[in-house]
C-alpha positions as CSV (number, residue, x, y, z in Angstrom):
1,X,-2.0,-24.5,4.6
2,X,1.2,-26.1,2.3
3,X,2.9,-24.4,-0.6
4,X,1.3,-26.9,-2.9
5,X,-2.0,-25.1,-2.3
6,X,-0.3,-21.6,-2.2
7,X,1.8,-22.3,-5.5
8,X,-1.9,-23.3,-7.7
9,X,-4.1,-19.9,-5.9
10,X,-0.8,-17.5,-6.4
11,X,-2.0,-15.1,-9.5
12,X,-5.5,-14.9,-8.5
13,X,-7.0,-11.5,-9.3
14,X,-9.9,-11.7,-6.6
15,X,-9.0,-14.3,-4.0
16,X,-7.3,-13.5,-0.7
17,X,-6.0,-16.0,1.6
18,X,-5.0,-14.8,4.5
19,X,-3.5,-17.9,7.1
20,X,-3.5,-18.5,10.8
21,X,-2.4,-21.4,12.8
22,X,-4.6,-20.7,16.2
23,X,-7.4,-18.7,14.3
24,X,-9.4,-21.3,12.3
25,X,-12.0,-17.8,11.6
26,X,-9.4,-15.1,10.3
27,X,-10.4,-15.0,7.1
28,X,-14.2,-14.2,8.3
29,X,-13.8,-11.4,10.8
30,X,-11.1,-10.5,8.4
31,X,-14.0,-9.9,5.5
32,X,-16.2,-8.6,8.6
33,X,-14.0,-6.1,9.3
34,X,-14.3,-5.0,5.2
35,X,-17.7,-5.1,5.6
36,X,-18.1,-2.8,8.0
37,X,-15.9,-0.5,7.0
38,X,-17.4,-0.5,3.7
39,X,-20.8,1.0,5.5
40,X,-19.1,3.0,7.2
41,X,-16.8,5.2,5.3
42,X,-19.0,4.2,1.9
43,X,-18.9,2.7,-1.7
44,X,-15.0,3.7,-1.6
45,X,-13.2,3.5,1.7
46,X,-9.6,3.0,3.3
47,X,-8.5,0.0,5.3
48,X,-6.2,2.6,7.1
49,X,-7.2,6.7,6.1
50,X,-3.0,6.9,5.4
51,X,-2.2,4.3,4.1
52,X,-4.2,4.7,0.9
53,X,-5.4,7.6,-1.4
54,X,-9.3,7.3,-2.3
55,X,-11.0,6.8,-5.3
56,X,-12.4,10.4,-5.9
57,X,-9.0,11.6,-5.2
58,X,-7.9,11.8,-9.0
59,X,-7.7,14.7,-11.3
60,X,-10.7,14.6,-13.4
61,X,-11.2,17.4,-16.4
62,X,-12.9,20.9,-14.9
63,X,-17.1,20.4,-15.2
64,X,-19.4,23.5,-17.3
65,X,-21.9,24.0,-15.3
66,X,-23.4,26.1,-18.1
67,X,-22.6,24.4,-21.0
68,X,-26.1,23.3,-23.2
69,X,-27.9,19.6,-22.8
70,X,-27.2,18.7,-26.3
71,X,-23.3,19.1,-25.2
72,X,-23.5,17.0,-23.4
73,X,-21.6,13.8,-24.4
74,X,-22.0,10.8,-21.4
75,X,-18.8,8.6,-22.6
76,X,-17.3,8.3,-19.0
77,X,-15.6,4.9,-20.0
78,X,-13.9,6.9,-22.7
79,X,-13.0,9.8,-20.2
80,X,-12.0,7.5,-18.0
81,X,-9.0,5.9,-20.2
82,X,-8.3,9.1,-21.3
83,X,-7.5,10.4,-18.5
84,X,-5.2,7.8,-17.7
85,X,-3.5,7.8,-21.1
86,X,-2.6,10.9,-20.6
87,X,-2.5,12.7,-17.2
88,X,-2.7,9.5,-14.2
89,X,-0.1,7.1,-15.9
90,X,2.1,9.9,-17.3
91,X,2.2,11.5,-14.0
92,X,3.5,8.3,-12.1
93,X,6.0,8.3,-15.1
94,X,3.6,5.0,-17.0
95,X,2.5,4.6,-20.6
96,X,-1.4,3.8,-20.7
97,X,-1.2,0.4,-21.7
98,X,-3.2,-0.6,-25.3
99,X,-3.0,-4.5,-24.3
100,X,-4.6,-4.3,-21.1
101,X,-8.4,-4.0,-20.1
102,X,-8.6,-0.4,-18.0
103,X,-9.0,-2.8,-15.2
104,X,-6.2,-3.7,-15.3
105,X,-4.1,-0.1,-16.3
106,X,-6.4,1.1,-13.3
107,X,-4.9,-1.5,-11.2
108,X,-1.8,0.1,-13.1
109,X,-1.9,3.7,-12.2
110,X,-3.6,2.9,-8.6
111,X,-0.5,0.8,-7.6
112,X,1.9,3.6,-8.8
113,X,-0.1,6.4,-7.8
114,X,0.4,4.5,-4.0
115,X,4.0,4.2,-4.3
116,X,5.1,7.7,-5.5
117,X,4.5,10.5,-2.2
118,X,2.3,13.7,-3.1
119,X,5.2,16.1,-3.4
120,X,4.1,18.2,-0.3
121,X,5.8,19.0,3.1
122,X,5.4,16.6,5.7
123,X,5.7,16.4,9.7
124,X,8.2,14.0,10.2
125,X,7.7,11.7,13.6
126,X,10.4,9.6,15.3
127,X,9.8,6.5,16.7
128,X,11.6,6.0,19.9
129,X,13.7,2.8,18.8
130,X,14.8,4.4,16.0
131,X,18.7,4.1,15.5
132,X,20.2,5.8,12.1
133,X,24.1,4.8,11.3
134,X,26.6,7.3,12.3
135,X,27.9,6.5,8.7
136,X,24.5,7.8,7.3
137,X,23.7,10.6,9.9
138,X,23.8,14.0,7.7
139,X,22.7,12.1,5.5
140,X,19.3,11.4,7.2
141,X,19.8,15.1,8.1
142,X,19.1,15.6,4.3
143,X,16.5,14.1,4.3
144,X,14.3,14.8,7.2
145,X,15.2,18.4,5.3
146,X,13.5,17.0,2.3
147,X,10.5,15.7,4.1
148,X,9.5,18.8,5.7
149,X,10.2,21.4,2.7
150,X,8.2,18.8,1.1
151,X,10.3,17.9,-2.0
152,X,10.6,15.0,-4.7
153,X,11.2,11.2,-3.2
154,X,11.1,9.3,-5.7
155,X,15.2,9.4,-5.8
156,X,14.7,7.4,-2.6
157,X,12.4,5.4,-3.2
158,X,12.0,1.8,-4.0
159,X,15.0,1.1,-7.7
160,X,11.8,0.0,-9.0
161,X,10.4,3.0,-9.5
162,X,13.2,6.0,-11.2
163,X,15.9,2.9,-11.4
164,X,14.1,0.2,-13.3
165,X,10.7,2.3,-14.6
166,X,8.0,-0.1,-13.0
167,X,6.7,2.2,-10.4
168,X,3.5,-0.3,-11.6
169,X,5.1,-3.8,-9.8
170,X,3.7,-4.3,-6.2
171,X,5.4,-3.8,-3.5
172,X,4.7,-6.3,-0.9
173,X,6.1,-4.7,2.0
174,X,3.8,-1.7,0.9
175,X,0.3,-3.2,0.2
176,X,0.7,-5.9,3.4
177,X,1.1,-3.3,6.1
178,X,2.0,-0.1,4.4
179,X,5.4,0.8,4.8
180,X,7.5,2.9,3.1
181,X,11.4,2.2,2.5
182,X,14.1,4.6,1.9
183,X,17.7,5.0,0.5
184,X,18.9,7.6,2.0
185,X,21.1,8.5,-0.6
186,X,19.7,8.6,-4.4
187,X,22.6,6.5,-5.7
188,X,21.5,3.7,-3.2
189,X,22.4,2.8,0.2
190,X,23.6,-0.5,2.0
191,X,20.5,0.7,5.4
192,X,16.8,1.5,4.3
193,X,14.8,3.6,6.4
194,X,11.0,2.1,7.3
195,X,9.0,5.0,7.4
196,X,4.9,5.7,6.8
197,X,4.6,7.9,5.0
198,X,1.4,9.4,5.2
199,X,-1.1,12.6,3.8
200,X,0.7,15.7,5.7
201,X,2.8,13.0,8.3
202,X,6.4,10.4,8.2
203,X,6.6,8.0,10.5
204,X,9.9,7.0,11.0
205,X,10.0,3.5,12.5
206,X,13.4,2.6,12.1
207,X,17.0,2.0,10.3
208,X,17.7,-1.9,9.2
209,X,20.2,-3.1,6.9
210,X,19.6,-4.1,3.5
211,X,20.6,-8.0,3.1
212,X,19.5,-9.1,6.9
213,X,17.3,-12.1,6.6
214,X,13.5,-12.3,6.4
215,X,13.7,-8.1,6.6
216,X,10.4,-7.5,4.1
217,X,8.3,-9.9,6.8
218,X,10.2,-8.3,9.8
219,X,7.4,-7.9,12.9
220,X,9.2,-5.2,14.8
221,X,8.4,-3.1,12.1
222,X,4.9,-3.7,13.4
223,X,5.8,-3.8,16.7
224,X,7.7,-0.7,16.6
225,X,4.6,1.3,15.2
226,X,2.6,-0.5,17.5
227,X,4.1,1.1,20.5
228,X,4.9,4.6,19.3
229,X,1.8,5.6,16.9
230,X,-1.0,2.8,18.0
231,X,-3.7,4.9,17.1
232,X,-2.1,5.0,13.6
233,X,-2.6,1.3,13.3
234,X,-5.7,1.1,15.6
235,X,-8.4,-0.3,12.2
236,X,-6.3,-3.5,11.2
237,X,-6.5,-4.6,15.7
238,X,-9.0,-7.0,16.1
239,X,-9.8,-8.2,20.1
240,X,-10.9,-10.9,19.2
241,X,-8.1,-13.0,17.6
242,X,-6.0,-15.3,19.6
243,X,-2.4,-14.2,20.0
244,X,-0.2,-16.3,18.1
245,X,3.6,-16.5,16.9
246,X,4.0,-17.4,13.6
247,X,8.0,-17.9,12.3
248,X,10.1,-15.9,10.6
249,X,10.7,-18.9,7.9
250,X,6.7,-18.6,7.9
251,X,5.9,-15.9,7.5
252,X,8.4,-15.3,4.3
253,X,7.2,-17.7,2.6
254,X,3.4,-17.0,2.8
255,X,5.0,-13.5,1.8
256,X,6.6,-14.7,-1.6
257,X,3.4,-16.6,-2.2
258,X,1.2,-13.4,-1.3
259,X,-0.9,-15.0,1.3
260,X,-1.3,-13.0,4.8
261,X,-1.1,-13.3,8.0
262,X,-1.7,-11.7,11.4
263,X,0.7,-10.0,13.7
264,X,1.4,-10.6,16.9
265,X,2.7,-7.7,19.2
266,X,4.6,-8.4,22.4
267,X,1.6,-7.4,24.5
268,X,-0.6,-9.9,23.0
269,X,-1.9,-7.2,20.2
270,X,-3.2,-8.9,17.2
271,X,-2.7,-7.3,13.5
272,X,-4.5,-8.0,10.6
273,X,-2.5,-6.5,7.4
274,X,-2.2,-3.3,8.4
275,X,-2.9,-1.5,4.9
276,X,-5.5,-4.3,4.5
277,X,-2.9,-6.9,3.0
278,X,-2.6,-8.7,-1.1
279,X,-5.0,-10.6,-3.1
280,X,-2.9,-14.0,-4.5
281,X,-2.0,-12.2,-7.8
282,X,0.3,-9.2,-5.4
283,X,-2.0,-6.5,-5.9
284,X,-2.8,-4.7,-2.7
285,X,-6.4,-5.6,-1.7
286,X,-7.6,-2.6,-0.9
287,X,-6.7,-1.4,-4.8
288,X,-8.5,-4.4,-5.7
289,X,-12.1,-3.6,-3.9
290,X,-12.1,0.3,-5.2
291,X,-10.8,-0.1,-8.9
292,X,-13.9,-2.9,-9.9
293,X,-16.0,-1.1,-7.7
294,X,-15.1,2.7,-9.3
295,X,-15.0,0.8,-12.7
296,X,-18.5,-1.0,-11.8
297,X,-19.7,2.4,-11.4
298,X,-18.5,3.7,-15.0
299,X,-20.5,0.6,-17.0
300,X,-16.5,-0.7,-17.8
301,X,-17.0,-4.4,-16.2
302,X,-19.5,-6.4,-14.7
303,X,-19.1,-9.0,-11.4
């Protein structure tokens, strides 16, 4: 799969690309996995129950079961747009953009919603490999305490969210592998703390330097998840694929074009993108699937 082809399809909202050197049917295998998950979980599903919020978690207005029939005005499209405008997007620090379609604004909301963890107490689990630089040991203790107390993690997240005020920007690492990166201090820090922020838990993976080459495609992160919490990423595991090595340089190139790739860990286990992967547009694959299904049901878009 050459760069000329990847450059042509980059930006396509409904195109999903996965590259493999050893598995010519990797795309079919992933499609089968998605179909099976959809059949198992229903209309709105998650590749990992921990990584991506359900569409039906979206807050809705209270329903008055005693309303008279002539008082019911069912306009699901306007109701949803109104919810995005007044509740959903503002809760993520965003405004509804009238120049964008309801589908585009829904994608912005789903993306930002995933990037900003809900403020709630979580149990912290540390990998056996975790190593925190001495300079940041006290900062790490404070950060763990904040997580356990259910405090606001926004100041420690990607600079996109508060500093640049673009929480709807795509985070390729989060969209592909479901991994967040945290700064040790509100003003930022050189080393970053990589973790999975789940519904009731945070799995702390490792600290890596911000300027490390190929940082965002470092398969050490997947390896540590595999060694410490294999059940957490079990649904991304595929027993039918051959083990293969994809160089860091190749992984970096593929990620830069929003293309996906399987990861083989040291014992030969092969994983698809842990959080479902990215579309050629850079959007989360599962956000796109669930957005389309959700809006189809509201008769906002037609496929």
